[in-house]
C-alpha positions in Angstrom: 128.8 -25.7 50.6 126.6 -26.8 47.8 123.6 -28.7 48.0 124.9 -31.9 46.2 128.1 -31.7 48.6 125.8 -33.3 51.2 125.1 -36.2 49.0 126.5 -39.6 50.5 126.7 -40.9 47.0 128.7 -38.3 45.9 131.7 -40.0 47.5 131.1 -43.0 45.3 131.0 -41.3 42.2 133.5 -38.7 42.3 136.5 -39.5 40.3 138.5 -37.9 43.1 137.5 -40.7 45.6 138.1 -44.4 45.1 135.9 -46.3 47.6 139.0 -48.8 48.5 136.9 -50.6 51.1 134.3 -51.4 48.7 136.7 -52.5 45.7 138.6 -54.7 48.5 135.4 -56.2 49.5 134.3 -57.1 46.2 137.5 -58.5 45.5 137.8 -60.7 48.4 134.1 -61.9 47.9 135.0 -62.6 44.2 138.0 -64.4 45.1 136.2 -66.4 47.9 133.5 -67.2 45.7 135.6 -68.3 42.8 137.5 -70.6 45.0 134.5 -72.0 47.1 131.8 -72.6 44.4 133.7 -74.8 42.0 135.0 -77.0 44.9 131.7 -77.5 46.4 130.2 -78.6 43.1 133.0 -81.0 42.1 132.7 -82.5 45.7 129.0 -82.7 45.7 129.0 -84.3 42.2 132.1 -86.5 42.9 130.6 -88.2 46.0 127.9 -90.0 44.3 127.9 -92.5 41.3 128.1 -91.3 38.1 124.3 -92.2 37.4 123.2 -89.5 40.1 125.8 -86.8 39.4 123.5 -84.4 37.4 121.0 -84.7 40.2 123.8 -83.6 42.7 124.9 -80.8 40.3 121.3 -79.7 39.8 120.8 -79.7 43.6 123.9 -77.7 44.2 122.9 -75.3 41.6 119.2 -74.9 43.1 120.6 -74.2 46.3 123.1 -71.7 45.1 120.2 -69.7 43.7 118.0 -70.2 46.8 120.7 -68.7 49.0 121.4 -65.8 46.9 117.5 -65.2 46.7 117.5 -65.3 50.3 120.5 -63.3 51.1 119.2 -60.5 48.7 115.7 -60.8 50.5 117.4 -60.2 53.9 120.0 -57.4 52.7 117.3 -55.6 51.5 114.9 -55.7 54.4 117.9 -54.6 56.6 118.6 -51.6 54.1 114.9 -50.8 53.9 114.4 -50.7 57.9 117.4 -48.5 58.5 116.7 -46.1 55.7 113.0 -45.7 57.1 114.3 -45.4 60.6 116.6 -42.6 59.3 114.1 -40.7 57.7 111.9 -40.9 60.6 114.6 -39.5 62.6 115.3 -36.8 60.0 111.6 -36.0 59.9 111.3 -35.8 63.7 114.4 -33.5 64.0 112.5 -31.1 61.4 109.4 -31.2 63.4 107.4 -33.2 61.3 105.3 -36.5 62.7 105.2 -39.2 59.9 101.5 -40.1 60.8 100.3 -36.6 60.1 102.4 -35.7 57.0 101.6 -37.1 53.5 104.5 -38.1 51.2 104.9 -35.4 49.0 104.9 -32.8 51.6 107.6 -34.7 53.4 109.6 -34.8 50.1 108.8 -31.0 49.6 110.2 -30.3 53.3 113.6 -32.3 52.9 113.9 -30.9 49.2 113.8 -27.3 50.7 116.2 -28.3 53.4 118.7 -29.5 50.9 118.2 -26.4 48.7 118.6 -24.1 51.7 
């Protein structure tokens, strides 16, 4: 087994394997957003009198951007915590204590394991 065979991203970049679940999820998300966003915008803008329609459109857009930023922040926090916990478990399994070892030594230790 070659060292790069252990890389989980290899599955997504290999021309032989198509990540069907990922593509299906992106298609469903795209269709859902494509149907939801114009409907909400139209409902929000037409619910008010014409003098306030631009204000409603601006508020809807502002909340879409704020929701996207909040969602990205939460997703990033979840992935960061998960990867840090996995790294700590792998370091403990390799016999290292993360409070006693420096970052470069940890990288060297895991690099040596992947090459070996």
